[in-house]
C-alpha positions as CSV (number, residue, x, y, z in Angstrom):
1,M,-0.2,0.1,0.1
2,D,1.5,2.9,-0.9
3,V,0.3,6.2,1.1
4,N,1.9,9.5,1.2
5,V,1.6,9.8,4.9
6,E,2.5,13.7,4.8
7,Q,-0.4,14.3,2.2
8,V,-2.9,12.7,4.1
9,R,-2.3,14.8,6.9
10,A,-2.0,17.8,4.8
11,N,-5.3,17.5,3.5
12,C,-7.1,16.1,7.3
13,A,-7.4,17.5,10.6
14,V,-6.4,14.9,13.1
15,H,-7.1,15.1,16.5
16,S,-6.6,12.3,19.8
17,P,-9.0,13.0,22.1
18,E,-8.2,9.9,24.2
19,I,-4.6,8.4,24.5
20,F,-4.3,5.1,25.5
21,N,-3.7,3.8,29.3
22,S,-4.2,0.9,31.3
23,E,-7.4,2.3,33.0
24,N,-9.7,2.6,29.9
25,T,-7.6,0.2,27.6
26,Q,-8.6,1.7,24.6
27,S,-7.7,5.1,22.8
28,S,-9.4,6.9,19.8
29,I,-8.3,9.5,17.1
30,W,-10.7,11.8,15.0
31,I,-9.8,12.5,11.5
32,K,-12.0,15.4,9.5
33,R,-10.7,15.7,5.9
34,N,-10.5,19.3,4.8
35,T,-13.2,18.9,1.9
36,S,-16.0,17.1,4.0
37,D,-17.8,17.7,7.2
38,A,-18.2,14.2,8.6
39,I,-15.6,13.1,11.4
40,H,-14.0,9.9,11.3
41,V,-13.8,8.4,14.7
42,H,-11.3,5.3,15.1
43,Q,-11.2,3.1,18.1
44,K,-8.4,0.8,19.3
45,G,-7.7,-1.1,22.5
46,Q,-8.8,-4.2,24.3
47,P,-11.5,-6.8,22.2
48,E,-14.1,-6.6,24.6
49,I,-14.2,-3.0,25.0
50,I,-14.3,-2.1,21.6
51,L,-17.0,-4.6,21.0
52,A,-19.0,-2.9,23.4
53,M,-18.7,0.5,21.2
54,C,-20.2,-1.6,18.4
55,S,-23.7,-2.2,17.1
56,H,-22.5,-2.7,13.1
57,Y,-19.1,-4.5,11.7
58,Y,-17.5,-4.6,8.3
59,D,-17.8,-8.0,6.6
60,E,-15.0,-9.6,4.4
61,D,-15.8,-7.0,1.6
62,G,-16.4,-3.7,3.3
63,I,-20.1,-3.6,3.9
64,I,-21.3,-2.3,7.2
65,K,-23.7,-5.3,8.8
66,H,-26.0,-4.8,12.0
67,M,-24.2,-6.8,15.1
68,S,-26.4,-9.9,16.0
69,I,-25.8,-11.7,19.1
70,D,-24.5,-14.5,17.2
71,A,-21.7,-12.4,15.7
72,I,-20.9,-11.1,19.1
73,K,-20.2,-14.4,20.4
74,N,-18.6,-15.5,17.5
75,L,-16.4,-12.8,17.8
76,E,-16.0,-13.0,21.8
77,Q,-14.9,-16.9,21.1
78,I,-12.6,-16.0,18.7
79,F,-11.0,-13.5,21.2
80,Q,-10.6,-16.2,23.8
81,E,-9.1,-18.4,21.2
82,M,-6.7,-15.9,20.3
83,K,-5.6,-15.0,24.2
84,S,-5.4,-18.9,24.9
85,K,-2.4,-18.7,22.7
86,G,-0.5,-16.4,24.0
87,L,-1.5,-13.4,21.7
88,R,-2.2,-9.8,23.2
89,C,-5.4,-8.7,21.0
90,V,-6.0,-5.3,19.6
91,A,-9.4,-4.6,18.2
92,F,-10.6,-1.6,15.8
93,A,-13.6,0.0,15.2
94,H,-14.8,3.2,13.1
95,K,-17.5,5.5,13.3
96,E,-18.8,8.3,11.3
97,V,-19.9,11.3,12.8
98,S,-21.4,15.0,11.7
99,E,-19.5,18.1,12.4
100,E,-22.5,19.4,14.3
101,H,-21.3,16.4,17.2
102,S,-18.1,19.1,17.7
103,D,-18.2,22.4,19.0
104,D,-15.2,23.1,17.0
105,A,-12.5,21.4,15.1
106,I,-10.7,20.9,18.5
107,N,-13.1,20.0,21.0
108,F,-14.9,17.0,19.6
109,D,-16.8,15.4,22.3
110,P,-15.2,12.0,22.6
111,K,-18.2,10.7,24.4
112,L,-19.9,10.3,21.1
113,K,-17.7,7.3,20.3
114,A,-18.7,4.9,22.8
115,E,-21.7,3.8,21.2
116,N,-22.8,2.7,17.2
117,S,-19.1,2.2,15.9
118,A,-18.8,-0.8,13.3
119,F,-16.0,-3.2,14.2
120,I,-13.1,-3.7,11.8
121,G,-10.9,-6.4,13.2
122,C,-8.8,-7.8,15.7
123,L,-5.1,-8.7,15.4
124,G,-2.8,-10.8,17.9
125,L,0.0,-9.5,18.5
126,K,2.7,-12.4,19.8
127,Y,6.0,-11.7,22.0
128,P,7.6,-15.1,22.0
129,C,9.5,-16.0,25.3
130,R,13.3,-15.5,24.9
131,P,15.1,-19.0,25.0
132,E,17.0,-17.7,28.0
133,V,14.3,-17.1,29.8
134,Q,13.0,-20.8,29.5
135,K,16.4,-22.0,30.7
136,A,16.2,-19.1,33.5
137,V,13.4,-20.8,34.6
138,M,14.3,-24.5,34.3
139,D,17.7,-23.8,36.6
140,C,15.3,-21.8,38.9
141,Q,12.7,-24.9,39.5
142,K,15.9,-27.2,39.9
143,A,17.4,-24.9,42.7
144,G,13.6,-25.0,44.3
145,V,12.5,-21.7,43.6
146,S,8.8,-20.8,43.0
147,I,8.5,-18.7,39.7
148,K,5.2,-16.4,39.8
149,L,4.2,-14.9,37.0
150,V,3.0,-11.1,37.6
151,T,1.3,-9.5,34.5
152,R,-1.7,-7.3,33.2
153,N,-2.7,-9.7,30.8
154,D,-6.1,-11.5,31.4
155,L,-5.8,-15.4,32.4
156,P,-5.8,-16.8,29.1
157,T,-3.5,-14.8,27.8
158,A,-1.2,-15.0,31.5
159,R,-1.7,-18.8,31.0
160,A,-0.3,-19.2,27.9
161,I,3.1,-17.0,28.4
162,A,3.8,-18.9,31.5
163,I,3.5,-22.2,29.5
164,E,5.6,-21.1,26.6
165,C,8.1,-19.7,29.4
166,G,8.3,-23.1,31.4
167,I,6.7,-21.7,34.4
168,I,3.6,-24.5,34.3
169,N,3.0,-27.8,33.3
170,P,0.6,-27.4,30.0
171,R,-1.7,-30.1,31.4
172,S,-1.8,-28.6,34.8
173,E,-4.7,-26.3,36.4
174,E,-2.9,-24.2,37.9
175,H,-3.2,-20.5,37.2
């Protein structure tokens, strides 16, 4: 994809009303093209948070469709499968609003983005365990040291990471 970022920036007003942090687990940015009155709000963050904002989704052909209960359940299952493989999941959504919801080009009301967005998709980031970590864990366990994993990840992701690093046995019910 050949995109001239400087040209895009010159033709748009870009604002980030909400920066990602560990409390809200999501962030948003809005973009207003100089040639349009529409404001495009883009969200990214924890899949469950982003999905809760969505009443629609983009299908594989880019067509916006209504989000059914079955579609929500299917997406939630996909998120859990990804996390159980040790992937850190990030979801994306989009919403178009008219400029009337903004008192000016700088003061877009971020609360407007919290509903009726269209789910775009989710990606999984894999941070593989380094080989030296596995060896260090094994050496500690042989020496009688009990290893604990402290993380902000949810349980399925943390468990997959602990298994990959050799902290727990994959057949173990240990958390």
